[in-house]
ROVO-741829 format. One record per residue: residue in three letters; x, y, z of N, C-alpha, C, O in turn. Coordinates in pm, whole numbers, plus 50000, padded with zeros to 5 digits. Layout:
N
 residu  n.px  n.py  n.pz ca.px ca.py ca.pz  c.px  c.py  c.pz  o.px  o.py  o.pz
    ALA     X     Y     Z     X     Y     Z     X     Y     Z     X     Y     Z
...
END
This chain:
89
 residu  n.px  n.py  n.pz ca.px ca.py ca.pz  c.px  c.py  c.pz  o.px  o.py  o.pz
    MET 27628 79757 08609 27780 79748 08610 27796 79640 08703 27760 79640 08820
    ASP 27858 79539 08635 27935 79423 08733 28069 79444 08804 28175 79464 08746
    HIS 28053 79438 08923 28161 79465 09029 28277 79347 08998 28241 79232 08974
    ILE 28387 79375 08999 28500 79256 09012 28531 79239 09133 28578 79329 09203
    VAL 28505 79117 09176 28564 79096 09328 28679 79004 09310 28702 78943 09205
    THR 28744 78997 09407 28859 78881 09412 28806 78774 09445 28694 78780 09496
    VAL 28878 78632 09422 28839 78530 09440 28955 78461 09561 28967 78342 09592
    GLN 29026 78571 09608 29145 78508 09709 29086 78388 09810 29143 78281 09829
    ASP 28963 78428 09869 28918 78338 09970 28891 78210 09918 28904 78112 09991
    ALA 28851 78197 09788 28815 78077 09747 28934 78008 09695 28927 77885 09694
    VAL 29032 78057 09656 29160 78008 09619 29242 77954 09726 29293 77842 09724
    THR 29254 78050 09828 29348 77988 09929 29262 77920 10068 29309 77893 10178
    ALA 29129 77906 10023 29059 77824 10127 29094 77688 10161 29080 77639 10273
    PHE 29150 77619 10039 29181 77498 10052 29343 77474 10059 29394 77362 10052
    GLY 29410 77586 10072 29570 77568 10087 29629 77485 10203 29731 77421 10179
    ASP 29579 77479 10314 29609 77400 10435 29634 77282 10406 29750 77239 10405
    PHE 29521 77200 10373 29553 77065 10340 29586 76975 10222 29577 76854 10206
    MET 29638 77101 10123 29714 77070 10027 29856 77056 10029 29923 77002 09940
    GLU 29898 77107 10136 30036 77103 10149 30096 76932 10193 30041 76861 10278
    PRO 30204 76898 10122 30253 76761 10155 30267 76735 10314 30295 76822 10397
    THR 30242 76606 10339 30255 76554 10470 30406 76545 10487 30495 76557 10402
    ASP 30416 76516 10638 30535 76480 10677 30604 76361 10624 30722 76360 10592
    ALA 30522 76259 10615 30543 76120 10549 30572 76136 10389 30643 76060 10322
    GLU 30505 76246 10343 30528 76256 10199 30686 76306 10176 30765 76266 10090
    LEU 30707 76407 10280 30815 76480 10258 30934 76389 10277 31031 76394 10200
    ASP 30928 76318 10365 31027 76194 10419 31051 76109 10284 31168 76087 10250
    ALA 30947 76061 10208 30951 75981 10123 31029 76063 10020 31134 76010 09984
    ILE 31001 76173 09968 31095 76260 09878 31233 76253 09905 31322 76228 09825
    GLU 31243 76280 10041 31363 76284 10076 31469 76140 10083 31591 76143 10072
    ARG 31402 76043 10100 31470 75904 10086 31468 75889 09926 31557 75813 09887
    GLU 31411 75927 09853 31415 75923 09694 31517 76014 09640 31586 75974 09546
    MET 31533 76117 09683 31630 76223 09643 31761 76176 09565 31796 76233 09462
    PRO 31825 76079 09615 31957 76031 09544 31917 75979 09400 31990 75990 09301
    VAL 31787 75920 09401 31757 75873 09262 31703 75951 09171 31700 75924 09051
    ILE 31654 76059 09226 31591 76179 09153 31684 76254 09090 31670 76292 08973
    LEU 31809 76287 09180 31933 76356 09130 32010 76288 09017 32053 76342 08916
    ALA 32024 76114 09065 32081 76040 08937 32012 76045 08810 32077 76050 08705
    GLY 31890 76043 08811 31793 76064 08702 31819 76188 08643 31852 76182 08524
    VAL 31813 76312 08701 31838 76444 08615 32013 76451 08590 32056 76533 08509
    GLU 32095 76374 08653 32238 76373 08586 32229 76290 08461 32282 76333 08358
    LEU 32166 76175 08461 32155 76104 08330 32071 76158 08215 32103 76140 08097
    LEU 31974 76218 08248 31911 76311 08159 31975 76447 08110 31926 76512 08018
    ASP 32073 76480 08169 32142 76594 08139 32257 76555 08032 32295 76620 07935
    ALA 32301 76429 08079 32398 76361 07962 32329 76337 07844 32368 76385 07738
    GLN 32208 76254 07853 32145 76249 07718 32103 76368 07649 32102 76375 07526
    ILE 32063 76475 07736 32035 76603 07629 32150 76655 07537 32150 76685 07418
    ILE 32265 76655 07650 32373 76707 07586 32396 76652 07421 32430 76730 07332
    THR 32376 76532 07401 32374 76455 07277 32283 76454 07179 32297 76387 07076
    LEU 32183 76526 07203 32047 76539 07113 32115 76622 06996 32090 76570 06887
    ASP 32192 76731 06989 32203 76798 06873 32321 76755 06782 32342 76811 06675
    ARG 32401 76648 06832 32535 76616 06769 32542 76483 06768 32448 76421 06816
    THR 32664 76408 06711 32659 76314 06729 32761 76279 06847 32860 76352 06858
    PRO 32744 76174 06937 32804 76165 07070 32953 76110 07032 32985 76022 06952
    THR 33024 76184 07106 33170 76158 07116 33206 76039 07225 33124 76023 07314
    GLU 33301 75972 07223 33370 75888 07327 33317 75942 07464 33246 75877 07541
    LEU 33359 76059 07481 33338 76127 07618 33207 76135 07651 33172 76108 07767
    ASP 33106 76176 07547 32954 76169 07586 32931 76026 07633 32882 75997 07743
    ASN 32974 75928 07531 32919 75774 07567 32962 75743 07705 32878 75692 07779
    ARG 33083 75768 07751 33136 75750 07870 33039 75834 07993 33008 75776 08097
    ARG 33008 75946 07969 32942 76030 08048 32793 75962 08060 32734 75966 08168
    ILE 32738 75905 07955 32603 75840 07978 32615 75712 08041 32527 75686 08123
    ARG 32711 75618 08019 32743 75515 08058 32756 75539 08211 32685 75468 08282
    ARG 32837 75628 08269 32843 75659 08412 32722 75713 08472 32697 75687 08590
    ALA 32636 75796 08394 32519 75841 08460 32439 75731 08484 32377 75724 08589
    ARG 32430 75623 08378 32347 75520 08401 32383 75419 08494 32297 75341 08537
    ARG 32492 75413 08525 32550 75317 08642 32509 75399 08757 32449 75332 08841
    ARG 32523 75520 08785 32502 75599 08899 32350 75592 08923 32311 75587 09039
    ALA 32268 75593 08830 32084 75594 08831 32098 75455 08881 32069 75442 09000
    LEU 32135 75347 08816 32105 75220 08890 32141 75188 09004 32065 75133 09084
    ALA 32272 75223 09031 32294 75197 09168 32230 75268 09291 32235 75218 09404
    ALA 32161 75403 09261 32095 75470 09317 31946 75404 09347 31900 75405 09461
    ARG 31889 75360 09260 31759 75278 09259 31799 75137 09354 31731 75097 09448
    VAL 31922 75075 09307 31938 74951 09407 31951 74991 09530 31891 74919 09610
    ALA 32017 75098 09584 32045 75142 09717 31910 75164 09762 31887 75121 09875
    LEU 31816 75218 09702 31691 75259 09776 31585 75131 09799 31524 75115 09905
    VAL 31573 75037 09676 31537 74914 09718 31590 74838 09819 31518 74776 09898
    ASN 31734 74836 09822 31780 74765 09963 31755 74813 10074 31729 74742 10171
    ARG 31760 74947 10077 31708 75005 10238 31561 74989 10257 31523 74977 10373
    ALA 31465 74988 10154 31306 74941 10195 31321 74822 10213 31262 74803 10320
    ALA 31367 74711 10174 31368 74593 10165 31408 74552 10338 31348 74485 10421
    GLY 31525 74620 10343 31593 74594 10485 31515 74650 10574 31495 74584 10676
    ALA 31460 74766 10564 31370 74817 10689 31228 74739 10720 31165 74743 10826
    SER 31201 74680 10620 31061 74594 10603 31098 74461 10668 31003 74394 10709
    LEU 31218 74413 10682 31251 74272 10721 31250 74277 10905 31296 74374 10965
    PRO 31204 74185 10959 31221 74158 11117 31343 74145 11160 31412 74064 11097
    GLY 31388 74197 11244 31511 74192 11306 31633 74237 11261 31742 74202 11308
    GLY 31614 74322 11158 31683 74399 11070 31788 74354 10972 31880 74419 10923
    ALA 31749 74210 10952 31819 74127 10846 31801 74163 10719 31684 74165 10682
    ALA 31901 74197 10625 31877 74216 10488 31898 74146 10407 31871 74176 10291
END
């Protein structure tokens, strides 16, 4: 007869170092506006998958694209401004 044993120790033995670091969490926080804008764009596109887009749908998608682009530009500008000496952007 084979005994069934738990593998809890083997599964959780590596749990501590698999958590995100503070630097990774900060990077996610900085990129959150870009992520949310991308989700908004994706939502607008999903709405039109099973039907012909109306003018309202087209406006919603264009607006979401502009927001996603603006969020990406803002993120790049913040990163570039932080890396320049003297705070010049």
